[in-house]
C-alpha positions in Angstrom: -44.1 12.3 -16.4 -45.1 13.2 -12.8 -43.9 9.9 -11.6 -40.5 10.3 -13.2 -40.2 13.8 -11.6 -41.1 12.4 -8.2 -38.3 9.7 -8.6 -35.7 12.3 -9.6 -36.7 14.3 -6.5 -36.6 11.4 -4.2 -33.3 10.3 -5.6 -31.8 13.7 -4.9 -33.1 13.6 -1.4 -31.5 10.3 -0.8 -28.1 11.5 -2.2 -28.2 14.5 0.1 -29.1 12.6 3.1 -26.3 10.1 2.5 -23.9 12.9 2.0 -25.0 14.7 5.1 -24.4 11.6 7.1 -20.9 11.3 5.8 -18.1 12.5 8.3 -15.6 14.9 6.7 -12.8 12.4 7.6 -14.5 9.7 5.6 -13.4 11.6 2.5 -9.9 10.7 3.1 -10.4 6.9 3.4 -8.9 5.9 0.1 -5.5 5.5 -1.5 -3.2 8.6 -2.2 0.2 9.2 -3.8 2.2 12.2 -2.6 4.2 14.6 -4.6 6.0 18.0 -3.6 4.8 21.1 -5.4 6.2 24.7 -5.4 8.8 23.1 -3.3 11.2 24.8 -1.0 12.0 21.5 0.8 13.8 21.6 4.1 17.6 20.8 3.8 19.0 17.8 5.7 15.8 16.0 6.1 15.9 12.4 4.8 13.3 11.5 2.2 11.8 8.8 4.4 11.9 10.9 7.5 8.9 10.2 9.8 9.0 13.9 11.0 6.8 14.6 8.0 5.0 12.6 5.3 7.8 11.2 3.0 7.9 12.5 -0.4 6.6 10.2 -3.3 4.8 7.9 -1.0 1.8 5.8 -1.3 -0.8 6.4 1.6 -4.0 4.9 2.9 -6.1 6.7 5.6 -8.1 4.3 7.8 -11.2 5.0 9.7 -9.8 3.9 13.1 -7.2 6.6 12.9 -4.3 4.7 11.3 -2.3 5.7 8.4 -0.3 3.2 6.3 2.5 4.7 4.3 4.7 3.0 1.7 7.8 5.2 0.7 9.8 5.3 -2.4 12.6 3.5 -0.7 10.4 0.7 0.0 9.8 1.3 3.7 6.5 0.5 5.2 5.3 2.7 8.1 2.2 2.9 10.2 1.2 6.3 11.8 -1.7 7.8 13.6 -3.8 10.5 12.0 -7.0 12.6 12.9 -8.9 15.6 11.3 -9.4 18.8 13.4 -13.0 19.8 14.3 -13.0 22.5 11.6 -11.7 20.1 9.0 -8.9 22.4 8.0 -5.9 20.5 9.7 -4.9 16.9 9.5 -2.6 15.7 12.4 -0.2 13.0 11.5 1.6 11.6 14.4 0.5 14.8 16.2 2.0 17.0 13.7 -0.3 19.4 12.0 -0.6 19.6 8.2 -2.6 22.7 7.1 -5.2 22.3 4.4 -5.3 25.6 2.7 -6.8 24.4 -0.6 -9.2 21.9 0.9 -13.0 22.1 0.6 -15.0 19.7 2.6 -18.7 20.4 1.9 -21.1 17.5 2.5 -22.9 18.3 -0.7 -19.9 18.1 -3.0 -17.8 15.1 -4.1 -14.3 15.1 -2.6 -11.8 15.9 -5.4 -9.3 13.4 -6.7 -6.4 15.6 -5.3 -5.8 18.0 -2.5 -2.8 19.7 -0.9 -1.4 20.4 2.5 1.3 22.7 3.8 3.8 20.9 5.8 4.8 22.0 9.4 8.0 24.2 9.8 8.7 24.9 6.1 7.2 26.2 2.9 6.9 22.9 1.2 3.5 22.0 0.0 2.6 18.3 -0.6 0.1 17.3 -3.3 -2.0 14.2 -2.7 -3.3 12.4 -5.7 -5.9 9.6 -5.8 -4.1 6.4 -6.5 -5.1 2.7 -7.0 -1.7 1.2 -7.3 -2.1 -0.9 -4.1 -5.9 -1.3 -4.3 -8.7 -3.0 -6.1 -12.3 -3.9 -5.0 -10.9 -7.2 -3.9 -7.6 -6.1 -2.4 -6.1 -3.5 -0.1 -2.3 -4.1 -0.2 -1.6 -1.2 2.2 -3.6 -2.5 5.0 -1.5 -3.6 8.1 -3.0 -7.1 7.9 -1.6 -7.6 4.4 1.9 -6.4 5.5 2.7 -8.4 8.6 5.6 -10.0 6.7 7.2 -6.5 6.4 7.6 -6.1 10.2 11.0 -7.0 11.6 10.8 -9.0 14.7 12.6 -8.1 17.9 13.5 -11.8 18.4 14.3 -14.7 16.3 11.1 -16.4 15.1 10.2 -19.9 15.6 10.2 -22.1 12.4 6.4 -22.1 12.1 6.2 -18.2 12.6 9.0 -17.9 10.0 7.3 -20.1 7.5 4.1 -18.2 8.0 6.0 -14.9 7.4 7.3 -16.2 4.0 3.8 -17.5 3.1 2.4 -14.0 3.9 4.9 -12.5 1.5 4.0 -15.0 -1.2 0.4 -14.2 -0.9 1.1 -10.5 -1.0 2.9 -11.1 -4.3 0.0 -13.2 -5.6 -2.5 -10.5 -4.7 -0.4 -7.8 -6.3 -0.3 -9.8 -9.6 -4.0 -10.3 -9.3 -4.5 -6.5 -9.2 -2.1 -6.0 -12.1 -4.1 -8.6 -14.1 -7.5 -7.4 -13.3 -6.4 -3.8 -14.2 -5.0 -5.0 -17.5 -1.9 -3.2 -16.8 0.5 -5.3 -18.9 3.4 -4.8 -16.5 4.5 -5.0 -13.0 7.0 -3.3 -10.7 9.2 -5.7 -8.7 10.3 -2.8 -6.3 6.8 -3.1 -4.8 7.3 -6.8 -3.9 10.7 -6.9 -2.2 11.3 -10.5 -3.1 14.6 -12.4 -3.1 13.6 -13.4 -6.6 14.9 -12.6 -10.3 12.3 -12.3 -13.0 13.2 -13.3 -16.6 11.2 -13.6 -19.8 8.9 -16.6 -19.0 10.8 -17.6 -15.9 11.9 -16.7 -12.4 14.2 -18.0 -9.8 15.2 -17.6 -6.2 18.5 -15.6 -5.8 21.6 -16.9 -3.9 21.8 -15.3 -0.4 24.9 -13.3 -1.3 22.8 -11.6 -4.1 19.7 -11.0 -2.1 18.7 -7.3 -1.7 19.5 -5.6 1.7 15.8 -4.4 1.8 14.7 -8.0 1.9 17.3 -9.0 4.5 16.2 -6.3 6.9 12.8 -7.9 7.1 14.3 -10.5 9.4 16.0 -10.5 12.9 19.5 -11.2 11.5 21.1 -12.9 8.5 20.8 -16.3 10.1 17.0 -16.1 10.2 17.1 -14.4 6.7 19.1 -17.5 5.4 16.6 -19.8 7.0 13.7 -17.8 5.5 15.5 -18.1 2.1 15.2 -21.9 2.3 11.4 -21.7 2.5 11.2 -19.6 -0.7 13.5 -22.2 -2.3 11.3 -25.0 -1.0 8.1 -23.4 -2.5 10.0 -22.9 -5.8 10.9 -26.5 -5.9 7.3 -27.5 -5.3 6.1 -25.2 -8.0 8.5 -26.8 -10.6 7.3 -24.5 -13.4 5.1 -21.4 -14.1 1.7 -22.3 -15.4 1.4 -21.8 -19.1 -0.9 -18.8 -19.8 -1.5 -16.4 -22.6 -0.4 -13.7 -20.2 2.7 -14.3 -18.2 1.3 -12.1 -15.4 -1.6 -14.6 -15.0 1.1 -17.4 -14.7 2.9 -15.3 -12.1 -0.3 -14.8 -10.0 -1.2 -18.4 -10.1 2.3 -19.4 -9.2 2.6 -17.3 -6.1 -0.9 -18.3 -5.0 0.1 -22.0 -5.3 3.4 -21.3 -3.3 1.5 -19.4 -0.6 -0.9 -22.2 -0.3 1.9 -24.8 -0.1 3.6 -23.0 2.7 0.3 -22.5 4.6 -0.5 -26.3 4.6 
């Protein structure tokens, strides 16, 4: 009995020591989804404006002071962030977000949601814990996973363009892997921004004239986008068919994994 009590005490001490060593900013280092509450949103500010955190976005704070943001319009942005010394203000791109409802005690678990008042208006943003883009094996908001999203300032060489398409295919494979492991049962094509149509038990590359503008904007110009489309088509021709699985999502994951591997060879 005494030994069990001693173990409980020692465990409690270890937990307190670990918590005490944790910096307040470490509590933010996970995925969040934003929503507006008691909103008096400023008029004339686009929903994807970089002047404040965009509404209905998915965020990931990273320890090195980088913030990845995926907006509801499908835009991916990288920002800088830091926490004030008193842990009551977050600075995003040097703009202050007050944290009136935030408690950061080293002896308490950080809540699954928190709020911040935006600068220059009465809008309050709610941050809710989200795993849409994350899994123990994947972090789809990390900059290294999103290199294919960045539009080049010059036309890419063929090898670079092929690698960009391969990165896009791998991203899709990892996304489907998350969906399968989460046993979600469905997926959201808008998160993938692929020039692909999905059907019941099938999929196919779109004609260039039908490709979404959000996808074309990944490339230097339409000429480069047209060349990129040929790599998607090449990968699909090599695939030939979706692997037969009990769950179509498993077949889609294997398909994009195979196409990414082919383009990386």
